[in-house]
C-alpha positions as CSV (number, residue, x, y, z in Angstrom):
1,M,110.0,87.5,118.4
2,N,107.5,84.8,117.2
3,I,103.8,85.1,117.0
4,L,103.1,83.8,120.5
5,E,105.6,86.2,122.1
6,F,104.1,89.0,120.1
7,N,100.6,88.3,121.3
8,K,101.9,88.1,124.9
9,K,103.7,91.4,124.6
10,F,100.8,93.3,122.8
11,P,97.5,91.6,123.9
12,D,95.4,94.8,123.4
13,E,95.4,98.3,122.1
14,Q,96.5,99.9,125.4
15,S,99.7,97.8,125.5
16,C,100.5,99.1,122.0
17,K,99.9,102.7,123.0
18,D,102.1,102.3,126.1
19,Y,104.9,100.8,124.1
20,L,104.7,103.5,121.4
21,S,104.6,106.4,123.9
22,S,107.7,105.1,125.8
23,L,109.5,104.5,122.5
24,R,108.8,108.1,121.3
25,L,110.0,109.6,124.6
26,R,113.3,107.6,124.3
27,Q,113.7,108.6,120.6
28,G,113.0,112.3,121.3
29,I,110.0,114.3,119.9
30,T,110.3,117.4,117.7
31,C,107.9,120.1,118.7
32,K,106.2,121.5,115.6
33,S,105.7,124.9,117.4
34,C,109.3,125.2,118.6
35,N,110.6,123.6,115.4
36,T,113.2,121.6,117.3
37,E,113.5,118.6,119.5
38,T,112.4,119.4,123.1
39,K,111.6,117.5,126.3
40,H,108.0,116.2,126.4
41,W,105.7,114.6,128.9
42,Y,103.1,112.0,128.0
43,L,99.6,112.8,129.2
44,K,98.1,109.4,129.3
45,S,94.6,110.6,130.1
46,I,94.3,112.3,126.7
47,E,97.0,110.3,124.9
48,K,99.1,113.3,123.9
49,F,102.6,114.6,124.4
50,K,103.1,118.0,126.0
51,C,106.1,120.2,125.1
52,S,108.0,121.4,128.2
53,V,109.0,124.7,126.5
54,C,105.8,126.0,124.8
55,G,103.2,123.6,126.2
56,S,101.9,122.6,122.8
57,R,100.5,119.1,122.4
58,T,101.3,116.4,120.0
59,N,99.2,113.3,119.1
60,L,100.6,109.8,119.8
61,K,100.8,109.0,116.0
62,S,101.9,112.5,114.9
63,G,105.3,112.5,113.2
64,T,105.3,108.7,112.6
65,M,104.4,106.6,109.5
66,M,101.1,106.0,111.3
67,E,100.1,109.6,111.3
68,Q,96.5,110.4,110.2
69,S,95.7,106.7,110.1
70,K,92.4,105.5,111.6
71,V,93.7,101.9,111.8
72,S,94.3,100.8,115.4
73,L,97.9,100.5,116.7
74,Q,97.4,96.8,117.3
75,V,96.7,96.2,113.6
76,W,99.7,98.4,112.7
77,F,102.0,96.5,115.1
78,M,100.7,93.1,113.8
79,T,101.3,94.1,110.2
80,I,104.8,95.3,110.9
81,H,105.6,92.1,112.8
82,L,104.3,89.9,110.0
83,M,106.1,91.8,107.3
84,T,109.4,91.8,109.2
85,S,109.4,88.3,110.7
86,I,109.4,86.3,107.5
87,K,112.2,86.1,104.9
88,K,109.9,86.7,101.9
89,S,106.8,88.7,101.9
90,F,103.1,88.8,102.6
91,S,100.5,89.4,99.9
92,C,98.0,92.1,100.6
93,L,95.1,89.7,100.1
94,E,96.6,87.2,102.6
95,L,97.1,89.9,105.2
96,Q,93.6,91.2,104.7
97,R,92.3,87.7,105.4
98,Q,94.5,87.2,108.5
99,L,93.5,90.5,110.0
100,G,89.8,90.2,109.1
101,F,89.4,93.4,107.1
102,S,86.6,93.9,104.6
103,R,88.3,96.6,102.5
104,Y,91.4,95.7,100.5
105,E,92.4,99.3,100.1
106,T,92.9,99.8,103.9
107,I,95.5,97.1,104.1
108,Q,97.1,98.1,100.8
109,N,97.7,101.6,102.0
110,L,99.0,100.4,105.3
111,M,101.5,98.0,103.7
112,R,102.6,100.7,101.2
113,K,103.4,103.1,104.0
114,I,105.6,100.5,105.7
115,R,107.4,99.7,102.4
116,L,107.9,103.4,101.7
117,N,109.5,103.8,105.1
118,M,111.7,100.8,104.4
119,G,112.9,102.7,101.3
120,E,113.6,105.9,103.2
121,R,115.7,103.9,105.6
122,E,117.7,102.3,102.8
123,M,118.4,105.8,101.3
124,K,120.4,106.8,104.4
125,Y,123.5,104.9,103.5
126,K,125.7,104.5,100.4
127,L,127.3,101.4,99.0
128,S,131.1,101.2,99.0
129,G,134.0,99.0,98.0
130,E,133.7,96.8,94.9
131,I,130.1,96.9,93.5
132,E,128.5,94.6,90.9
133,L,126.2,96.6,88.7
134,D,123.6,95.5,86.1
135,H,120.0,96.0,85.3
136,G,117.0,93.7,85.1
137,M,113.7,93.9,83.2
138,F,110.8,93.4,85.5
139,E,107.3,92.5,84.2
140,V,104.6,94.9,85.3
141,V,100.9,95.3,84.8
142,T,99.7,98.0,82.4
143,F,96.2,99.3,81.8
144,P,95.3,100.5,78.3
145,D,94.0,104.1,77.9
146,L,90.3,104.8,77.3
147,D,88.9,106.6,74.3
148,Q,86.3,109.4,74.4
149,F,83.5,106.8,74.6
150,G,85.0,105.0,77.6
151,N,86.2,102.0,75.6
152,Q,89.7,100.6,75.9
153,K,92.1,101.6,73.2
154,K,93.9,98.9,71.4
155,E,97.3,98.8,73.1
156,D,100.3,98.8,70.7
157,L,102.8,96.9,72.6
158,K,106.5,97.6,72.0
159,R,109.2,95.0,72.3
160,G,112.5,95.0,74.1
161,L,113.6,97.7,76.5
162,G,110.9,100.1,75.5
163,S,108.0,97.6,76.2
164,Q,105.2,99.0,78.3
165,R,105.1,95.7,80.2
166,Q,108.8,95.8,81.1
167,S,110.2,98.1,83.7
168,P,114.0,98.5,83.9
169,V,115.6,98.2,87.4
170,L,119.1,99.2,88.2
171,V,120.7,96.8,90.7
172,M,123.9,97.4,92.7
173,V,125.4,94.8,95.0
174,E,128.5,95.2,97.2
175,S,130.8,92.2,96.4
176,R,134.3,91.2,97.3
177,E,136.5,88.3,96.2
178,R,136.9,85.3,98.5
179,P,138.4,81.9,98.0
180,Q,136.0,79.4,96.5
181,T,136.2,76.5,98.9
182,K,133.3,74.5,97.4
183,L,132.1,74.1,93.9
184,H,128.5,75.3,94.7
185,K,129.9,78.4,96.6
186,K,130.3,81.7,94.7
187,N,133.8,83.1,94.4
188,R,132.6,86.5,95.8
189,E,130.9,87.5,99.1
190,M,127.8,89.7,99.0
191,G,127.3,92.8,101.1
192,Y,124.5,95.3,100.9
193,V,122.0,95.7,98.0
194,K,120.2,98.6,96.3
195,M,117.5,98.3,93.6
196,I,116.1,101.4,91.8
197,V,113.3,101.5,89.3
198,M,114.3,103.6,86.2
199,D,112.3,105.4,83.6
200,D,115.0,104.4,81.0
201,L,118.6,103.2,81.0
202,K,120.2,106.3,79.5
203,S,123.7,107.0,80.7
204,D,122.8,110.3,82.5
205,G,120.1,108.6,84.6
206,V,122.4,105.7,85.5
207,N,125.2,108.1,86.5
208,Y,122.8,110.2,88.6
209,E,121.6,107.1,90.6
210,V,125.1,105.7,91.0
211,E,126.4,109.0,92.3
212,K,123.5,109.3,94.8
213,N,123.8,105.7,96.1
214,V,127.5,104.8,95.8
215,S,130.5,106.2,97.5
216,S,132.8,108.1,95.1
217,D,135.8,105.9,96.1
218,S,134.2,102.7,95.0
219,M,135.0,100.3,92.1
220,I,132.1,99.4,89.8
221,I,132.2,96.0,88.0
222,S,129.8,95.7,85.1
223,D,129.4,94.5,81.5
224,K,130.1,96.7,78.4
225,S,126.6,98.1,78.2
226,K,126.4,101.6,76.7
227,S,124.4,102.7,79.7
228,Y,127.5,102.5,81.9
229,V,130.0,104.3,79.7
230,G,130.0,107.4,82.0
231,L,130.4,105.7,85.3
232,K,134.1,106.5,85.4
233,N,133.1,110.1,86.0
234,V,131.2,109.5,89.2
235,V,133.3,106.7,90.9
236,K,137.0,106.1,91.5
237,G,137.1,103.1,89.2
238,H,135.0,101.2,86.6
239,K,135.9,97.8,85.3
240,S,133.8,96.6,82.4
241,D,134.1,93.5,80.3
242,V,132.2,91.8,77.5
243,I,130.7,88.9,79.5
244,D,129.6,85.7,77.9
245,K,126.3,84.2,79.2
246,K,128.3,81.1,80.4
247,E,130.6,83.3,82.4
248,V,128.1,85.7,83.9
249,M,127.7,83.8,87.2
250,K,131.5,83.9,87.7
251,K,132.1,87.6,87.0
252,L,128.8,89.1,88.3
253,P,127.4,86.3,90.5
254,W,125.5,88.3,93.1
255,V,123.8,90.9,91.1
256,H,122.2,88.3,88.9
257,T,121.2,86.2,91.9
258,V,119.5,89.2,93.4
259,I,117.6,89.9,90.2
260,S,116.5,86.3,89.9
261,N,115.4,86.0,93.5
262,S,113.5,89.3,93.5
263,K,111.6,88.3,90.4
264,K,110.7,84.9,91.8
265,Q,109.4,86.5,95.0
266,L,107.3,89.0,93.1
267,L,105.8,86.3,90.9
268,G,105.4,83.7,93.7
269,V,103.9,86.0,96.3
270,H,102.3,88.9,94.5
271,H,101.8,87.3,91.0
272,S,101.7,90.7,89.3
273,V,102.7,94.2,90.2
274,R,101.7,97.6,88.8
275,K,104.6,99.8,87.7
276,E,103.9,102.6,90.1
277,Y,104.2,100.2,93.1
278,L,107.2,98.2,91.9
279,Q,109.7,100.3,93.8
280,T,107.9,99.8,97.1
281,Y,108.0,96.0,96.7
282,L,111.7,96.2,95.9
283,N,112.2,98.4,99.0
284,E,110.9,95.5,101.1
285,F,113.1,93.0,99.3
286,C,116.2,95.1,99.8
287,Y,115.4,96.0,103.4
288,K,115.2,92.3,104.4
289,I,118.1,91.0,102.4
290,N,120.3,93.8,103.8
291,R,119.4,92.7,107.3
292,R,119.7,88.9,106.7
293,G,122.5,88.6,109.3
294,F,120.9,90.7,112.0
295,T,120.3,88.9,115.3
296,T,118.1,91.7,116.8
297,D,114.3,91.8,116.2
298,L,113.4,93.7,113.0
299,F,110.0,94.6,114.5
300,D,111.7,97.1,116.9
301,R,114.0,98.4,114.2
302,M,111.1,99.0,111.8
303,L,109.1,100.8,114.5
304,V,112.1,103.0,115.4
305,S,112.6,103.9,111.8
306,G,109.0,104.8,111.5
307,V,109.2,107.3,114.3
308,K,110.6,110.6,113.0
């Protein structure tokens, strides 16, 4: 759905309300009083749903990612459309200008809720088969602490993996071998992707995330990092090799492509990211790359996933 089709489909606030109400009735509504999904009727005059069992009423936005938001549905719909209709991403400042909002924080919170919902959607499935695994160090913005007089303390920056300006991200990519028909083509085919911001790269933390996000009958392919020594305890197989820099794109081609492309997107679109928001930006990146082959409209998919 392009921008002209979107404007024709949702010309005003009422059209958005009608669409959301019909979508919620199709998806089913959980009554908070009955604590189960029951049949509801939509009372258009007061814009609420009525439970057929107990008669309690539910607001139009209640139980969705738009709950308790004072922003109009038309703005929500436009934001979801813009965020899902392009391959890369929209910066918050650009979206603020396009929508004509005076407060940056309003659009920032709106986009963050959408990205969080994207992450929740990605958590519903596990990776399987052969999986390339590695980690990348992503540059993040840090703010120095203030002393008792309100002055900034001199920040003692560490180097390497412990640096305050570097955040480790665990990256897992489904990958299977395929014949290399052309020189510029990779010898492996990419499937789904997961990216998880880590506090550190200790073996216990890596094992926990792999166990939570990867099927137990999978085969992990990685380098000889000490962070991955315990992976054989959580998956069926683990193949690790000492990989020379010249061979990395042959043995782990897709995981490093994903790391490189995500870093370029963060730098090119957002320029800088605070550590506490890094996971939400990676949620958006993974959500889109995992749906790169979908022919259906991602706007509808995003709206459905945001209705609980």
